[in-house]
N, C-alpha and C positions, 0 to 999 in steps of 0.2 A: 257569185261571193267566191275567193280562195278559201277550200278545207284541209284544214291542217293536223296530223297525227302528232302523239310524243306516246312514246314506251315507257310507261315509266311500269312496268311489271315484274323490275327486280328489285321496286321501292318499297316492299311488306315490310324489310329489314328496318332495325332500332336506325334512327336519323345521326347517324354518323358520313364523317367522306363525304364520296357520291354520291348516298341517298338525300345526305343535305343539297350539295349543287344540284342536282337531277331536280329536285320538288322545288327549289327557292327559282332557279330557271325555270322551270314551267309556271309560278306562280307568276312570276317577269312577262314570260309568255302570254301567259293568259290574260291580263290586266293590261299589259300590250294592242292585244290583237281581240280581244273580244270575247269571254268565252264560248260563243256560239261559233264560234270559228274552228274551233278545233276538237278532233278527238282526242281521248285520253285512252290509253291503254293497261289497265294494270292486272294486279294478279288477285283475284277472287274477290275484294273490294275497292272499290274508293282509296285513293291515297288522301286521307285526313289532313285540311289545311289549303288543301287548294277550292278555288270560288266557283260559284255555284254555275252552270247554264253550259255547260262542255258537254258532248254526247260521250257516255264512259263505253268501254264497250271490259266486257270480265272474263281473264281467262282461264279455264278451270285449275288450272294447275300452279301450283308453289313454283315448281322444280325452275329455275333462270333453261337448263336445259331438256325440258320438256314442250315450253313456250319457245324457244328460239328455233329445236328442231322440229318437232310437230307442230303445233298452235299457229304461231304467226306468221311461219309462210303462208296461211291458207287466209286468211283474218286478213296482214295487209295488203293482201294481188288482189281482195273482193272490197277494199274498205272505199275506193275510189277519190282520194283524197290526193293532194296537190305533189304534197311533198312528206316526210315522216323525220321525225327526230329522234335520236337515242342517244340519249345524254348521259346514260351509263354502262352499255355494255354495246357492243357493234349491233349491227342486223345480223339477222340468221345468214347463217353460212350459202343458203340453198334460195335463194328470194324467185319466187315463182314469176313469170311475163305479168306484166300488167302491175306490180310492184310498185309505188311510187316511188319518185326519187331520194336517196336517202341520204340524213347530215348526221354522222354520229361522233361523239366524243373518242380520244383515248387521251384518258389523262395521266398513264405515265408505261415505261418498259420494263419495269424492273421487274415482271416475268421472265423478259429475257435480255435485260440485263446486268439485272442483280438474282437468279434463280433461285440461291438457296437462302434468299429471306423471302421467296413465296410460295404459299402452300403448293403443293403440286394439285390440287383440284382446281386450283385459278391458275396455272398453265398450262396444264392439260386443256381446261375452257379457251382459254384466251388463245391459246397454240390453233387453237382449232378452226374457232370462230373470226378471229383479227386476217389470217392471209385471204379468205377469197372476200373479204366484207371490201379489204383496201382496192380489190383490183378493178370494179366500178364505182365506188362513189360520189353522190354529187359532190361532197363534201365533208374531209376531214378533221375536225376540230379538237388543237391538244391545245392545252394551258398557256406555255411558253413558245419561243421560238428554239429553245435549247428539245425541248421533246420531241417539237416537230422536227431536229435534226433526228435524232434518237431513230423516228418514225423514218424517214429516208433512208439512216443506213444500214438497220432494220432488214426492210423492205422498200428495195430502189427498184420499184414499179412503174415500166414507161406514164407517164404522165399525171403518174401519185403529186408531185411536187405543186402542179399547178390547182391542186385542189386542199392542202392543207394549209387551213388558216389559224393562226394564232387568234386565242379569244382567253383572255384570263379570264380565268375562274374567281376575281373575286367581284368587287364592285369596283367600280372606274364611274370619273376619277373616284380615289380611296375618300371615306369622309375623312375631314378634317379632324386633328390628332385631339384629344381631350388635356385638361387641362390638369396636371397637376397636384394630389393634395398639399398646401398646407403645409410646408418644411422641408421638402422634394424638392431637389435641383437635377 
């Protein structure tokens, strides 16, 4: 049986934006593939809202830099997983031999395209971890063709275009529109 990993170490924060996306995607994957097919990596405790039955690997760290630079490289390399998904942030910038193939989301490139609107910590972090992650991924998932184009413009690495896939972050097809209240047109 194939075994897959999901990195939710950054999902201890409040449920907004990318955390909501990462958790909802993980819920869907666990439901589709069966929780016994997954190992979920999280920070200090299990992420709430996920079904039971998956293998949980808990990091002792809360801080993303400690997770990505110190803890995760050895843990993923020894995991014996067939692949690992990073739905929130890119994989560790230095992955060890034996690490499973990685797929990860690049939600946007605001840190590169509109740096004045992004906190310096996020610019520094993504500026450090994203470039090496783009050099040899199994897949890079983007929410739109526009983000994919921005990514390839900012990082024109050989062969990267073949590994970039646009995956909408919302449900598809979209749910049917609800009825308007009486008297509203």
